[in-house]
C-alpha positions as CSV (number, residue, x, y, z in Angstrom):
1,X,0.0,0.0,0.0
2,X,1.7,3.2,-1.1
3,X,1.7,6.4,0.9
4,X,0.0,9.6,-0.5
5,X,1.9,12.8,-1.1
6,X,-0.4,15.7,-1.9
7,X,1.0,18.5,-4.1
8,X,-0.7,21.8,-3.2
9,X,0.9,24.0,-5.9
10,X,-2.5,24.7,-7.5
11,X,-3.9,26.1,-4.2
12,X,-1.3,28.8,-4.8
13,X,-2.2,29.0,-8.5
14,X,-5.7,29.9,-7.5
15,X,-4.4,32.7,-5.2
16,X,-2.2,34.0,-8.0
17,X,-5.1,34.4,-10.5
18,X,-6.0,37.6,-8.6
19,X,-2.6,38.2,-6.9
20,X,-4.4,38.1,-3.6
21,X,-3.8,36.5,-0.2
22,X,-6.2,33.6,-0.4
23,X,-6.3,30.7,-0.5
24,X,-3.2,30.1,1.6
25,X,-1.2,26.9,0.8
26,X,-0.2,26.5,4.5
27,X,-3.9,26.0,5.5
28,X,-4.4,23.5,2.7
29,X,-1.4,21.5,3.9
30,X,-2.9,21.3,7.4
31,X,-6.2,20.0,5.9
32,X,-4.4,17.5,3.8
33,X,-2.4,16.1,6.7
34,X,-5.5,15.9,8.9
35,X,-7.2,13.8,6.2
36,X,-4.6,11.2,5.4
37,X,-1.8,12.9,3.4
38,X,1.6,11.3,4.3
39,X,3.5,14.2,2.8
40,X,3.1,17.6,1.4
41,X,4.6,18.4,-2.0
42,X,5.3,21.9,-3.5
43,X,7.3,23.1,-6.5
44,X,9.2,26.3,-6.1
45,X,9.5,27.3,-9.7
46,X,12.1,29.8,-11.0
47,X,9.3,32.1,-12.2
48,X,7.4,31.8,-8.9
49,X,4.2,31.2,-10.8
50,X,2.5,29.7,-7.7
51,X,4.5,28.8,-4.6
52,X,6.6,31.6,-3.2
53,X,9.5,31.6,-0.8
54,X,7.2,32.8,2.1
55,X,5.0,29.8,1.5
56,X,7.9,27.5,1.7
57,X,9.2,28.9,5.0
58,X,5.7,28.7,6.5
59,X,5.2,25.2,5.3
60,X,8.5,24.0,6.9
61,X,7.3,25.3,10.2
62,X,3.9,23.7,10.2
63,X,4.1,20.5,8.2
64,X,4.2,17.5,10.6
65,X,4.4,14.7,8.1
66,X,7.1,15.4,5.4
67,X,7.7,18.4,3.3
68,X,8.9,17.4,-0.2
69,X,10.2,20.3,-2.3
70,X,10.3,19.8,-6.0
71,X,13.0,21.9,-7.5
72,X,15.2,22.6,-10.5
73,X,19.0,22.7,-10.5
74,X,19.1,26.5,-10.6
75,X,21.6,28.1,-8.2
76,X,19.1,30.4,-6.4
77,X,16.6,27.6,-5.9
78,X,19.3,25.3,-4.5
79,X,20.4,28.1,-2.1
80,X,16.8,28.5,-0.8
81,X,16.4,24.8,-0.4
82,X,19.6,24.6,1.7
83,X,18.2,27.5,3.9
84,X,14.7,26.0,4.3
85,X,15.9,22.4,4.7
86,X,12.8,20.5,3.6
87,X,12.7,16.9,4.7
88,X,13.0,15.9,1.0
89,X,14.0,17.5,-2.2
90,X,12.9,16.1,-5.6
91,X,15.1,17.3,-8.4
92,X,13.0,17.9,-11.6
93,X,13.5,19.4,-15.0
94,X,12.0,22.8,-15.6
95,X,11.2,24.9,-18.6
96,X,9.5,28.3,-18.1
97,X,7.2,27.8,-21.1
98,X,5.7,24.5,-19.8
99,X,2.3,24.2,-18.2
100,X,3.5,21.4,-16.0
101,X,6.6,19.1,-15.8
102,X,6.7,17.4,-19.2
103,X,9.2,14.7,-18.7
104,X,11.7,13.2,-16.3
105,X,15.1,14.6,-15.4
106,X,17.9,13.6,-17.9
107,X,20.4,12.2,-15.3
108,X,22.8,11.0,-18.0
109,X,23.2,14.4,-19.7
110,X,23.3,16.4,-16.4
111,X,25.2,13.9,-14.3
112,X,27.8,16.3,-13.0
113,X,25.4,19.1,-12.0
114,X,22.9,16.7,-10.4
115,X,25.7,15.0,-8.4
116,X,26.9,18.5,-7.1
117,X,23.4,19.6,-6.1
118,X,22.6,16.2,-4.5
119,X,25.7,16.3,-2.4
120,X,25.0,19.9,-1.3
121,X,21.5,19.0,-0.3
122,X,22.6,15.8,1.5
123,X,25.2,17.9,3.4
124,X,22.2,19.9,4.8
125,X,20.5,16.7,5.9
126,X,17.9,16.8,3.0
127,X,16.9,13.5,1.4
128,X,17.2,13.7,-2.4
129,X,15.0,12.0,-5.0
130,X,15.3,12.3,-8.7
131,X,12.1,12.6,-10.9
132,X,13.0,10.4,-13.9
133,X,11.3,8.6,-16.7
134,X,10.8,4.8,-16.2
135,X,13.9,4.1,-18.2
136,X,16.6,1.6,-17.2
137,X,19.5,3.9,-18.2
138,X,18.2,6.8,-16.2
139,X,17.6,4.5,-13.2
140,X,21.1,3.1,-13.4
141,X,22.6,6.5,-13.6
142,X,20.5,7.8,-10.7
143,X,22.0,5.0,-8.6
144,X,25.5,6.2,-9.6
145,X,24.9,9.8,-8.4
146,X,24.3,8.3,-5.8
147,X,20.8,8.9,-4.5
148,X,18.6,6.5,-2.5
149,X,15.3,7.5,-4.0
150,X,13.7,8.1,-7.4
151,X,10.2,9.1,-8.5
152,X,9.1,7.6,-11.7
153,X,7.2,9.8,-14.2
154,X,3.8,8.3,-14.8
155,X,2.7,10.8,-17.4
156,X,2.8,8.5,-20.4
157,X,0.6,6.0,-18.7
158,X,-1.8,8.7,-17.4
159,X,-2.2,10.4,-20.7
160,X,-2.6,7.4,-22.9
161,X,-6.1,7.1,-24.2
162,X,-5.7,3.9,-26.2
163,X,-6.2,0.8,-24.0
164,X,-3.3,-1.1,-25.5
165,X,-1.0,1.9,-25.2
166,X,-2.1,2.3,-21.6
167,X,-1.3,-1.3,-20.9
168,X,2.1,-0.9,-22.5
169,X,3.1,2.0,-20.3
170,X,1.7,0.3,-17.2
171,X,4.0,-2.7,-18.0
172,X,6.9,-0.3,-18.6
173,X,6.2,1.2,-15.1
174,X,6.1,-2.2,-13.5
175,X,9.4,-3.2,-15.0
176,X,11.1,0.0,-14.0
177,X,9.9,-0.3,-10.4
178,X,11.2,-3.8,-10.2
179,X,14.6,-2.8,-11.8
180,X,15.0,0.2,-9.4
181,X,14.1,-1.9,-6.4
182,X,16.6,-4.6,-7.4
183,X,19.2,-1.8,-7.4
184,X,18.3,-0.9,-3.9
185,X,16.4,2.3,-4.6
186,X,13.3,3.6,-2.9
187,X,10.7,4.1,-5.6
188,X,7.9,6.7,-5.7
189,X,5.7,7.7,-8.6
190,X,3.6,10.5,-9.9
191,X,2.4,12.9,-12.6
192,X,-1.0,12.9,-14.2
193,X,-2.6,10.4,-11.8
194,X,-6.2,11.0,-11.0
195,X,-9.3,9.3,-9.5
196,X,-9.8,7.2,-12.6
197,X,-6.3,5.8,-13.3
198,X,-4.5,5.7,-10.0
199,X,-5.7,2.2,-8.9
200,X,-3.6,0.3,-11.3
201,X,-0.4,2.2,-10.4
202,X,-1.2,1.8,-6.7
203,X,-1.2,-2.0,-7.2
204,X,2.4,-2.0,-8.4
205,X,4.4,-3.8,-5.8
206,X,7.4,-1.8,-4.6
207,X,6.1,1.8,-5.0
208,X,6.4,3.6,-1.7
209,X,4.6,6.8,-2.4
210,X,2.3,8.3,-5.0
211,X,2.5,12.1,-5.4
212,X,-0.7,13.6,-6.7
213,X,-1.8,17.2,-6.9
214,X,-3.8,18.7,-9.8
215,X,-6.6,16.1,-9.7
216,X,-7.0,16.4,-5.9
217,X,-7.3,20.2,-6.1
218,X,-9.8,19.9,-9.0
219,X,-11.9,17.5,-7.0
220,X,-11.7,19.8,-4.0
221,X,-13.5,22.5,-5.9
222,X,-16.5,20.2,-6.0
223,X,-16.4,18.3,-2.7
224,X,-13.9,20.2,-0.5
225,X,-10.2,19.5,0.1
226,X,-10.7,17.2,3.1
227,X,-13.1,14.9,1.2
228,X,-10.9,15.0,-1.9
229,X,-7.9,13.8,0.0
230,X,-9.9,11.1,1.8
231,X,-11.3,9.8,-1.5
232,X,-7.8,9.6,-3.1
233,X,-6.4,7.9,0.0
234,X,-9.1,5.3,-0.1
235,X,-8.4,4.5,-3.8
236,X,-4.8,3.7,-3.2
237,X,-5.3,1.5,-0.1
């Protein structure tokens, strides 16, 4: 049974539509934790389109489960992470033009920089995870950084509309999880998972945590955040 990490970025997105003060991500984090979230996930982007530094500092003070900071390799973001000291940092690729993270981190091409950043974060007592595609070469290279944890990108599975294609990507995920576990890595997964496609991924033996955000926040608009988190938690049990 995987744990549930709830990404609350889009609580901040709603706030930024009017550049106002509400809703506050820190209050959302408390509601998520009270209703079954095992960790709180936020992405401090370079353009600060949703989560801001102030949010991050407040979250570090109040989160009782685990604060997982998604972050790029940019120097200023690394500096902030080292100051805040979240419980976990997940290194992700980032392009300013993208609506959401489009693919996994290319550990092979960025090996030196990722190794430097990982070591710097480790030195501050921060656990490091790499958000990567379910690809054997990327998994092998992640192990060489070295890190103890990876998060597999589930986007291709989640976005596939054809049944055969969906099965293909689900099988790809299963093989990647098994391979990473055989190498001794902790395996998490996420991206594009929702109330309709999460069950099959939750069944994959070896996945420790599923990180889900957008679909939960969307559901929360209809039923409330507490109920939305409880419903997702029930689906992955």
